[in-house]
ZADO-1210 file (C-alpha; in nm, 4 decimals, padded with zeros to 6 digits):
<atoms>
<atom x="00.9414" y="01.7887" z="01.4321" code="MET" pos="1"/>
<atom x="01.2727" y="01.5729" z="01.2968" code="GLU" pos="2"/>
<atom x="01.3638" y="01.3904" z="00.9743" code="GLU" pos="3"/>
<atom x="01.3630" y="01.1082" z="01.1522" code="LYS" pos="4"/>
<atom x="00.9889" y="01.1649" z="01.3425" code="GLU" pos="5"/>
<atom x="00.9069" y="01.3000" z="00.9823" code="ILE" pos="6"/>
<atom x="01.0180" y="00.9597" z="00.8247" code="VAL" pos="7"/>
<atom x="00.8356" y="00.7363" z="01.0759" code="LYS" pos="8"/>
<atom x="00.5424" y="00.9252" z="01.0880" code="ALA" pos="9"/>
<atom x="00.5306" y="00.9069" z="00.6456" code="GLU" pos="10"/>
<atom x="00.6247" y="00.5040" z="00.7201" code="LEU" pos="11"/>
<atom x="00.3589" y="00.4690" z="00.9534" code="GLU" pos="12"/>
<atom x="00.1114" y="00.6253" z="00.6777" code="LYS" pos="13"/>
<atom x="00.1950" y="00.3496" z="00.4207" code="LEU" pos="14"/>
<atom x="00.1871" y="00.0427" z="00.6167" code="ILE" pos="15"/>
<atom x="-00.1759" y="00.2722" z="00.6732" code="ASP" pos="16"/>
<atom x="-00.2827" y="00.2463" z="00.3369" code="ILE" pos="17"/>
<atom x="-00.1498" y="-00.0260" z="00.2404" code="ARG" pos="18"/>
<atom x="-00.3264" y="-00.2272" z="00.5499" code="ASN" pos="19"/>
<atom x="-00.6496" y="-00.0307" z="00.3809" code="ALA" pos="20"/>
<atom x="-00.5793" y="-00.1388" z="00.0506" code="PHE" pos="21"/>
<atom x="-00.5616" y="-00.5040" z="00.1592" code="LEU" pos="22"/>
<atom x="-00.9068" y="-00.4623" z="00.3824" code="ASP" pos="23"/>
<atom x="-01.0578" y="-00.3581" z="00.0235" code="PHE" pos="24"/>
<atom x="-00.9070" y="-00.7179" z="-00.1393" code="LEU" pos="25"/>
<atom x="-01.0344" y="-00.9011" z="00.1309" code="ASP" pos="26"/>
<atom x="-01.3842" y="-00.8147" z="00.1648" code="SER" pos="27"/>
<atom x="-01.3499" y="-00.8189" z="-00.1963" code="SER" pos="28"/>
<atom x="-01.2231" y="-01.0659" z="-00.3263" code="ILE" pos="29"/>
<atom x="-01.3841" y="-01.4244" z="-00.1467" code="PRO" pos="30"/>
<atom x="-01.1052" y="-01.6945" z="00.0562" code="LYS" pos="31"/>
<atom x="-01.0556" y="-02.0608" z="00.0008" code="ASP" pos="32"/>
<atom x="-01.2263" y="-02.2442" z="00.2472" code="SER" pos="33"/>
<atom x="-00.9469" y="-02.4629" z="00.3225" code="ASN" pos="34"/>
<atom x="-00.6085" y="-02.2388" z="00.2970" code="SER" pos="35"/>
<atom x="-00.7470" y="-01.8686" z="00.3337" code="GLN" pos="36"/>
<atom x="-00.5331" y="-01.7579" z="00.0352" code="VAL" pos="37"/>
<atom x="-00.7749" y="-01.5394" z="-00.2274" code="PHE" pos="38"/>
<atom x="-00.9917" y="-01.8053" z="-00.4742" code="ASP" pos="39"/>
<atom x="-00.9844" y="-01.6427" z="-00.8308" code="PHE" pos="40"/>
<atom x="-01.1732" y="-01.9520" z="-00.9420" code="SER" pos="41"/>
<atom x="-01.5284" y="-01.7429" z="-00.9633" code="SER" pos="42"/>
<atom x="-01.3458" y="-01.4724" z="-01.0828" code="ASN" pos="43"/>
<atom x="-01.4352" y="-01.1379" z="-00.9095" code="PRO" pos="44"/>
<atom x="-01.5498" y="-00.8223" z="-01.0329" code="LYS" pos="45"/>
<atom x="-01.3554" y="-00.5699" z="-00.8650" code="LEU" pos="46"/>
<atom x="-01.4484" y="-00.1948" z="-00.9055" code="ASP" pos="47"/>
<atom x="-01.0821" y="-00.0851" z="-01.1055" code="ALA" pos="48"/>
<atom x="-01.1444" y="00.2778" z="-01.0164" code="LYS" pos="49"/>
<atom x="-01.1484" y="00.1250" z="-00.6837" code="THR" pos="50"/>
<atom x="-00.8388" y="-00.0240" z="-00.6748" code="VAL" pos="51"/>
<atom x="-00.6900" y="00.2523" z="-00.8502" code="TYR" pos="52"/>
<atom x="-00.7363" y="00.4960" z="-00.5978" code="GLU" pos="53"/>
<atom x="-00.5883" y="00.2128" z="-00.3582" code="HIS" pos="54"/>
<atom x="-00.2736" y="00.1566" z="-00.5691" code="PHE" pos="55"/>
<atom x="-00.2263" y="00.5235" z="-00.6138" code="TYR" pos="56"/>
<atom x="-00.2231" y="00.6185" z="-00.2595" code="LYS" pos="57"/>
<atom x="-00.0118" y="00.3496" z="-00.1776" code="LEU" pos="58"/>
<atom x="00.2581" y="00.3822" z="-00.4534" code="ASP" pos="59"/>
<atom x="00.2103" y="00.8361" z="-00.3827" code="TYR" pos="60"/>
<atom x="00.3241" y="00.7296" z="-00.0397" code="GLN" pos="61"/>
<atom x="00.6146" y="00.5463" z="-00.1383" code="ALA" pos="62"/>
<atom x="00.7255" y="00.8265" z="-00.3107" code="ARG" pos="63"/>
<atom x="00.7231" y="01.0483" z="-00.0855" code="LYS" pos="64"/>
<atom x="00.8518" y="00.8210" z="00.1383" code="LEU" pos="65"/>
<atom x="01.1495" y="00.7485" z="-00.0843" code="ARG" pos="66"/>
<atom x="01.2522" y="01.1294" z="-00.1145" code="SER" pos="67"/>
<atom x="01.2868" y="01.1273" z="00.2074" code="PHE" pos="68"/>
<atom x="01.5207" y="00.8000" z="00.2265" code="LEU" pos="69"/>
<atom x="01.7310" y="00.9409" z="-00.0729" code="VAL" pos="70"/>
<atom x="01.8222" y="01.2783" z="00.0868" code="LYS" pos="71"/>
<atom x="01.8895" y="01.1141" z="00.5091" code="ALA" pos="72"/>
<atom x="02.1539" y="00.8396" z="00.3263" code="TYR" pos="73"/>
<atom x="02.2104" y="01.0615" z="00.0417" code="ASP" pos="74"/>
<atom x="02.1744" y="00.8159" z="-00.2044" code="LEU" pos="75"/>
<atom x="02.1310" y="00.8586" z="-00.5846" code="LYS" pos="76"/>
<atom x="01.7742" y="00.8691" z="-00.7302" code="ALA" pos="77"/>
<atom x="01.7025" y="00.6584" z="-00.9743" code="GLU" pos="78"/>
</atoms>
């Protein structure tokens, strides 16, 4: 597989993971009926372990993709 195809596949994974995280938030936090934005006024309780699992997957995938981009564009990683 070419490097461009690998980066594209990894970017698609990142988007899928992000969408799963947003779906979790959508299903866990009620929305204001007028604006359809998250309504935190009722102090919804979120399962911290599940939030962390979603965040960890998103962060891991972002760091993985970052390594491909640093290599592809000969960037200095900080």
